[in-house]
TORGU-985687 format. One record per residue (C-alpha): residue number from 1; x, y, z. Coordinates in Angstrom, 2 decimals. Layout:
% TORGU-985687
<r n="NUM" px="X" py="Y" pz="Z"/>
...
This chain:
% TORGU-985687
<r n="1" px="29.63" py="-39.78" pz="21.88"/>
<r n="2" px="32.26" py="-38.91" pz="19.99"/>
<r n="3" px="34.31" py="-41.11" pz="16.86"/>
<r n="4" px="36.47" py="-42.12" pz="18.87"/>
<r n="5" px="34.11" py="-44.00" pz="21.61"/>
<r n="6" px="32.70" py="-45.05" pz="19.00"/>
<r n="7" px="34.89" py="-46.90" pz="17.25"/>
<r n="8" px="35.89" py="-47.98" pz="20.69"/>
<r n="9" px="32.63" py="-49.58" pz="21.29"/>
<r n="10" px="32.68" py="-51.12" pz="17.78"/>
<r n="11" px="36.29" py="-53.08" pz="18.54"/>
<r n="12" px="34.65" py="-54.32" pz="22.04"/>
<r n="13" px="31.70" py="-55.65" pz="20.05"/>
<r n="14" px="33.92" py="-57.31" pz="17.59"/>
<r n="15" px="36.44" py="-58.26" pz="20.64"/>
<r n="16" px="33.12" py="-60.43" pz="22.30"/>
<r n="17" px="31.62" py="-62.02" pz="19.11"/>
<r n="18" px="35.51" py="-63.45" pz="18.81"/>
<r n="19" px="35.65" py="-64.63" pz="22.00"/>
<r n="20" px="32.05" py="-66.35" pz="22.05"/>
<r n="21" px="33.61" py="-68.67" pz="19.76"/>
<r n="22" px="36.24" py="-69.98" pz="22.26"/>
<r n="23" px="34.00" py="-69.76" pz="25.26"/>
<r n="24" px="31.78" py="-73.21" pz="26.23"/>
<r n="25" px="27.87" py="-72.88" pz="25.42"/>
<r n="26" px="25.94" py="-73.48" pz="27.94"/>
<r n="27" px="28.29" py="-72.37" pz="30.31"/>
<r n="28" px="28.07" py="-69.08" pz="33.11"/>
<r n="29" px="30.67" py="-67.75" pz="31.28"/>
<r n="30" px="29.07" py="-67.97" pz="27.77"/>
<r n="31" px="25.94" py="-66.72" pz="29.47"/>
<r n="32" px="28.13" py="-63.26" pz="31.09"/>
<r n="33" px="29.33" py="-62.98" pz="27.62"/>
<r n="34" px="26.06" py="-62.86" pz="25.80"/>
<r n="35" px="24.22" py="-60.41" pz="28.46"/>
<r n="36" px="27.61" py="-58.02" pz="27.99"/>
<r n="37" px="27.20" py="-58.22" pz="24.14"/>
<r n="38" px="23.81" py="-57.69" pz="24.25"/>
<r n="39" px="24.62" py="-54.67" pz="26.72"/>
<r n="40" px="27.21" py="-52.75" pz="24.18"/>
<r n="41" px="24.76" py="-53.24" pz="21.13"/>
<r n="42" px="22.17" py="-51.78" pz="23.05"/>
<r n="43" px="24.76" py="-49.25" pz="24.21"/>
<r n="44" px="25.55" py="-48.82" pz="20.23"/>
<r n="45" px="22.09" py="-49.07" pz="18.40"/>
<r n="46" px="20.91" py="-46.14" pz="21.35"/>
<r n="47" px="23.90" py="-44.21" pz="20.45"/>
<r n="48" px="23.21" py="-44.43" pz="16.54"/>
<r n="49" px="19.76" py="-43.56" pz="17.32"/>
<r n="50" px="21.01" py="-40.66" pz="19.25"/>
<r n="51" px="23.32" py="-39.38" pz="16.77"/>
<r n="52" px="20.50" py="-39.90" pz="13.94"/>
<r n="53" px="17.95" py="-37.70" pz="15.62"/>
<r n="54" px="20.94" py="-35.07" pz="16.24"/>
<r n="55" px="21.13" py="-34.61" pz="12.38"/>
<r n="56" px="17.51" py="-34.40" pz="12.26"/>
<r n="57" px="17.89" py="-31.73" pz="14.26"/>
<r n="58" px="20.06" py="-29.96" pz="12.69"/>
<r n="59" px="18.37" py="-30.45" pz="9.02"/>
<r n="60" px="15.54" py="-29.04" pz="11.11"/>
<r n="61" px="16.95" py="-26.04" pz="11.92"/>
<r n="62" px="19.27" py="-25.78" pz="9.19"/>
<r n="63" px="15.49" py="-25.62" pz="7.13"/>
<r n="64" px="13.82" py="-23.55" pz="9.33"/>
<r n="65" px="16.23" py="-20.83" pz="9.00"/>
<r n="66" px="16.39" py="-20.94" pz="5.32"/>
<r n="67" px="12.97" py="-20.58" pz="5.28"/>
<r n="68" px="12.55" py="-17.62" pz="7.64"/>
<r n="69" px="15.41" py="-16.31" pz="6.05"/>
<r n="70" px="13.39" py="-16.38" pz="2.46"/>
<r n="71" px="10.07" py="-15.64" pz="4.30"/>
<r n="72" px="11.59" py="-11.85" pz="5.80"/>
<r n="73" px="13.08" py="-11.28" pz="2.20"/>
<r n="74" px="9.93" py="-12.30" pz="0.68"/>
<r n="75" px="8.05" py="-9.72" pz="3.67"/>
<r n="76" px="10.35" py="-6.60" pz="2.75"/>
<r n="77" px="9.59" py="-7.36" pz="-1.13"/>
<r n="78" px="6.08" py="-7.19" pz="-0.47"/>
<r n="79" px="6.51" py="-4.18" pz="2.51"/>
<r n="80" px="7.93" py="-2.25" pz="-0.88"/>
<r n="81" px="5.54" py="-3.15" pz="-3.17"/>
<r n="82" px="2.83" py="-2.15" pz="-1.25"/>
<r n="83" px="4.73" py="1.36" pz="-0.52"/>
<r n="84" px="4.89" py="1.58" pz="-4.12"/>
<r n="85" px="1.53" py="0.82" pz="-4.40"/>
<r n="86" px="0.35" py="3.13" pz="-1.85"/>
<r n="87" px="2.61" py="6.19" pz="-3.96"/>
<r n="88" px="1.13" py="5.39" pz="-7.12"/>
<r n="89" px="-2.04" py="5.74" pz="-5.49"/>
<r n="90" px="-1.58" py="9.52" pz="-4.27"/>
<r n="91" px="0.50" py="10.41" pz="-7.38"/>
<r n="92" px="-1.50" py="9.00" pz="-10.55"/>
<r n="93" px="-4.56" py="11.26" pz="-9.38"/>
<r n="94" px="-2.97" py="13.87" pz="-9.11"/>
<r n="95" px="-0.96" py="13.91" pz="-12.21"/>
<r n="96" px="-4.04" py="12.86" pz="-13.78"/>
<r n="97" px="-6.55" py="16.11" pz="-12.23"/>
<r n="98" px="-3.08" py="18.09" pz="-13.03"/>
<r n="99" px="-3.53" py="17.47" pz="-16.16"/>
<r n="100" px="-7.25" py="17.22" pz="-16.90"/>
<r n="101" px="-6.78" py="20.39" pz="-15.20"/>
<r n="102" px="-4.28" py="22.05" pz="-17.29"/>
<r n="103" px="-5.79" py="21.44" pz="-20.82"/>
<r n="104" px="-9.32" py="22.65" pz="-19.36"/>
<r n="105" px="-7.85" py="25.86" pz="-18.59"/>
<r n="106" px="-6.70" py="25.80" pz="-21.80"/>
<r n="107" px="-10.24" py="25.72" pz="-23.15"/>
<r n="108" px="-11.60" py="28.07" pz="-20.68"/>
<r n="109" px="-9.23" py="30.05" pz="-22.06"/>
<r n="110" px="-11.12" py="30.48" pz="-25.46"/>
<r n="111" px="-14.69" py="29.70" pz="-23.56"/>
<r n="112" px="-15.21" py="26.21" pz="-24.82"/>
<r n="113" px="-15.32" py="25.12" pz="-20.68"/>
<r n="114" px="-16.21" py="26.87" pz="-17.63"/>
<r n="115" px="-13.96" py="25.92" pz="-14.80"/>
<r n="116" px="-17.57" py="24.31" pz="-13.07"/>
<r n="117" px="-17.46" py="22.47" pz="-15.71"/>
<r n="118" px="-13.67" py="21.08" pz="-15.68"/>
<r n="119" px="-14.90" py="20.45" pz="-11.69"/>
<r n="120" px="-17.66" py="18.74" pz="-12.24"/>
<r n="121" px="-16.61" py="15.33" pz="-12.76"/>
<r n="122" px="-15.07" py="14.77" pz="-9.62"/>
<r n="123" px="-17.65" py="16.28" pz="-7.18"/>
<r n="124" px="-20.69" py="13.01" pz="-6.18"/>
<r n="125" px="-24.29" py="14.22" pz="-5.33"/>
<r n="126" px="-23.62" py="12.28" pz="-1.81"/>
<r n="127" px="-23.96" py="13.39" pz="1.33"/>
<r n="128" px="-20.43" py="13.87" pz="2.75"/>
<r n="129" px="-19.06" py="13.56" pz="6.74"/>
<r n="130" px="-16.64" py="16.16" pz="8.14"/>
<r n="131" px="-13.84" py="14.12" pz="7.81"/>
<r n="132" px="-14.38" py="13.22" pz="4.60"/>
<r n="133" px="-15.19" py="16.92" pz="3.94"/>
<r n="134" px="-11.27" py="17.91" pz="5.16"/>
<r n="135" px="-9.85" py="15.11" pz="3.63"/>
<r n="136" px="-11.56" py="16.50" pz="0.45"/>
<r n="137" px="-10.19" py="20.17" pz="0.76"/>
<r n="138" px="-6.61" py="18.87" pz="1.48"/>
<r n="139" px="-6.63" py="16.91" pz="-1.31"/>
<r n="140" px="-8.00" py="20.33" pz="-2.98"/>
<r n="141" px="-5.00" py="22.11" pz="-1.71"/>
<r n="142" px="-2.30" py="19.57" pz="-3.07"/>
<r n="143" px="-4.11" py="19.17" pz="-5.80"/>
<r n="144" px="-4.37" py="22.83" pz="-6.65"/>
<r n="145" px="-0.57" py="23.05" pz="-5.72"/>
<r n="146" px="0.54" py="20.11" pz="-8.04"/>
<r n="147" px="-1.52" py="21.89" pz="-10.86"/>
<r n="148" px="0.35" py="25.25" pz="-10.21"/>
<r n="149" px="3.45" py="23.22" pz="-10.37"/>
<r n="150" px="2.49" py="21.49" pz="-13.67"/>
<r n="151" px="1.61" py="24.57" pz="-15.28"/>
<r n="152" px="5.24" py="26.25" pz="-14.33"/>
<r n="153" px="6.28" py="23.19" pz="-16.32"/>
């Protein structure tokens, strides 16, 4: 109900209460007035309950909407953070290997180290599957290109 209907209902309840004082108790008119007043109060209570439920639902929707917006913002930030970490996992080892090889090749010029000693710390004695070997070759090719890039700087 709207505010106008609510005001009319409250006015009618007040009017019925005022009329009770002028009616003789125990008469059929008094009983009918009491029944009418009871119905009006039940209607008012039901209306109050409905308006409270509506307000609660609106608040729940609002808080749910805010929660979803915050959750979306957090997931976007998490996605960017994971993307940054993945990029760092790729770039940092390449930078390290490039620096390692660049400095190693300088030592190789003087004869202190050889190329086999430069690569040896990164080799393992474990058996490597075919897909891991391909990946290792791909990384090695990236590493060579990256180390050449660093040497040109």
